[in-house]
N, C-alpha and C positions, 0 to 999 in steps of 0.2 A: 865746676863741673859738669862737662854734657854729660847726661842718662840716656843712654840707647833704650828703643823699645817702648816709646811713650805711646805711638801708633802701632808699630808693629806687636807689640802683645796681644791684641787683639785678634790678629789673620797667622799669628807664630805657629801652631798647631797645624793650619791649613798648609805650608811650606814645608811641613819636614815629616810629613806621614810617607814615608814612603818604602818599599822593600830594602833599599840601600841604609836607610837611617837606623833601624829598624835593627839591622845585621852587624850596623855601630855599634849599637847599645847592647846587644845581644856581646858583642866584643869584649865591652867595660867591663860589663854584670861577669866572663871567664875570669879578666885578669884579675878583679874584686877577689874570688872565691877561691883563686890560687894563690895570693898575696896576704891576704884579710886574716888576719888570726880574732881580734876581737873587732864583735860586729856593731860596734857603737862608731857613727859615722857623720858628717856634715859634706852633702853636697855644694858647694862652690858656685858661686853665678848659675843659678841650678835653673832659670828661664824661668819654663812653666810647668817645671817638675817633671817631666819625662823617667830621665835617669831617676830622680826622688825614688818614684812612684815604683818603679822600677826593683830599686833596691829595697824597697819597704816590702812587697811582694816576696824578695828571695829571702823574706826575715831577717834585714838588717835593719838594727836601732838608729835611723836617719831624719836627719832633718835638712832643711831645703835656706839655705840663702840668697840674695839676690837683692842687687842695689837699686834696682826698677821696683818700684810700689807696685806696676800696672803688670810686669809678669808675675810677680806672686800674688796678685789678685786672681789673677789666670790659674795660677796653681793650685791653690786654693782651692777654687771652683770646681774646677775636675776631679779635685783629689775628695772633694767631699761625694759627688758623684760616683766616684768608683767604692765609695763608703771604705774609704783607708783614715787613718788617725796620722799623720803628719805634720810636723810644727814647720809654719815658715817663716824667716825672719828678715827684717829690711838690713842688711850691712852690705859693707864694700871690703871686698877682698884683702886689700890694704893694708887693712885694718880689721881682720878677723879677729873675733873673740866668741870662745865660747866657754860656758861655766865649768864643765872638768871637760879634761882634755880626754880626745876620742881617736878609736882604733884605726881609723881612716878618712880620707876625705877626697873626695872625686869633683874634676873641676872639668866638666864635657861641653862640648860643640861651642869652640870657639872662646871662652870665656877670656882667655889668657890675651886674645888678640885685641881686646879692646882695652885693654893695658899698654900706655907707654914704655917701650924699654926700658927708660932710666928707672920706671916705678916697679920692675921685675923682682930685684933687692926684696923692696919691700912687704911684695907679694908671699914668696918664698919665706920670707922671717914668719909675718904671720902665719902662713899658715903652719910653717911649722911650734910654731906657740900653743897651736892648737891640740898639736899630734902630742901621743904616748910615744916613749921610748921604744923605738920596733915599729913604730905607725907606718902605715902605707900611704904614699898621694899614688891621685891617676889623675893624670891630666892631658889635654890635649891641642895642637895650635894647628891653624890653617897656613900652609908653609909660603915663605915667599915665591915658591914658583907658581902653585893656585892663582897665585896674585895675579902677576905678570905676568902669565903665562893663560891663566883660564882665566879669570874672572876682567882684566882688563878692557875696559875699551866695550864691553860685552854688553846685551840688555837682555836683562830674562822679565820673560811675562806667560802672561794663564788668562784667559775667557771662556772665566766661568758662567755658571748663570746666575748665582747671587755675589757671586766672588770678582774681579777683574784686577790684575796687578802688574806692575810694570817696576826691573828693577834694575837700574844704570850704577855700573861701578866702571873704576879710575883709579887706577896704581899709579903713585907715583917712587919711581925707583930711588929718587935722591934719599927722600926723606922715611921712606917702607910705610907710605900711608896710604891707605885703601880708602877711597872717598865713594859712601854709596847713598844714591839717591834712591825713594822707594816713593811710589804711589798708589795707591787702593783706589777703587770704585766697589763700593760696597750698595747689593739693592736694595732700596729701602722705598717697598711699595711699588711705585709707575717710575721713578725714578732711582739715579743712581750718587752715593754719597761720595764727592773724594778727600781722601786722606795725604797728606804729605810727610816724610820725615828725610832727613840723612843721618847718616851714622859712620862713624871711621873707623877702622880698624887699625892695627900694626903689624907687622909683618918682623918675627922674630927666628935667628937662627937657631940651628939646633946645637951649635958649638956656644954659644951664648948662653941659652939655656940653660945647658949642661955645667956651664960655669956658675952659673948663675943657684944653682942646686948645691953646687958643690960648698960655697961659700956660706949657705943657707943652711949648711948642716945634714945634706942629705947626701944618701947613698945612692947612684944610678944603677937600677935593674935592666931596664931594657929599656930601647927606643924602638917602636914598628908603626907602618903605617894604620888603617883604618884595617886593615884585613889581617892583620897579626904577622905579613911578612919584615925580614930586616929593614930599614928604614933608609931611603936614598933620597938626593935631594931633590933627585925629579915625582917625587911623590906628593901628594895633596896635604895629606893632612900626618902629622908627627903624633904619637900617640907614645906619652913617657910613662914610666914607674917608677919609684925612686919611695927609700926606706927613709926614714928619722933616725940618725944614727944614734 
């Protein structure tokens, strides 16, 4: 299995620290506040722990899990700097295990886009087993519209004083696969050190996700975009809230 973020983990927070992402995290926190009754939870595919720490600061008893050891190390380092007590575990969301069932699970910022469509059923069944009856699942996906119309064939980059990067994306509509090539240049003294990484994401339709949620024993509460508007196919992100039946 290809594990992403071996290189990107070091630079991830530099790429997401903007007002739009902070607003999105606040929106997710609002969903959790309005739907979660029991404050024990798991932040699945937690990455560098941005949502995990935000939940902890709001009084939730949450652990972070991710398949990337590099991302977990980044999450732990930042958590210690913020003087928080959060446990992080290396786990694959297709076979997630919890010592006790929890009241909610979050999976934010493309965690499910790294899962092939054929494995979605494994993911939702795995998450369902970790939830108490009536527990809440909140997750998002980048849409095919975003991959096809926004990211496909585009190169993004930034030339900073200590860090520069280039990010090229190509979408294959036939197999619903977004291939990304990332190159970073980090200043080390008087020279720059180069790092390269390739990643793959997969597009999942909203209808397919709804179907897999139902099969796994979830009742859908809502599907919105990242701003809370009712979802339409042209939106770049779909945010799902579901309850374990």
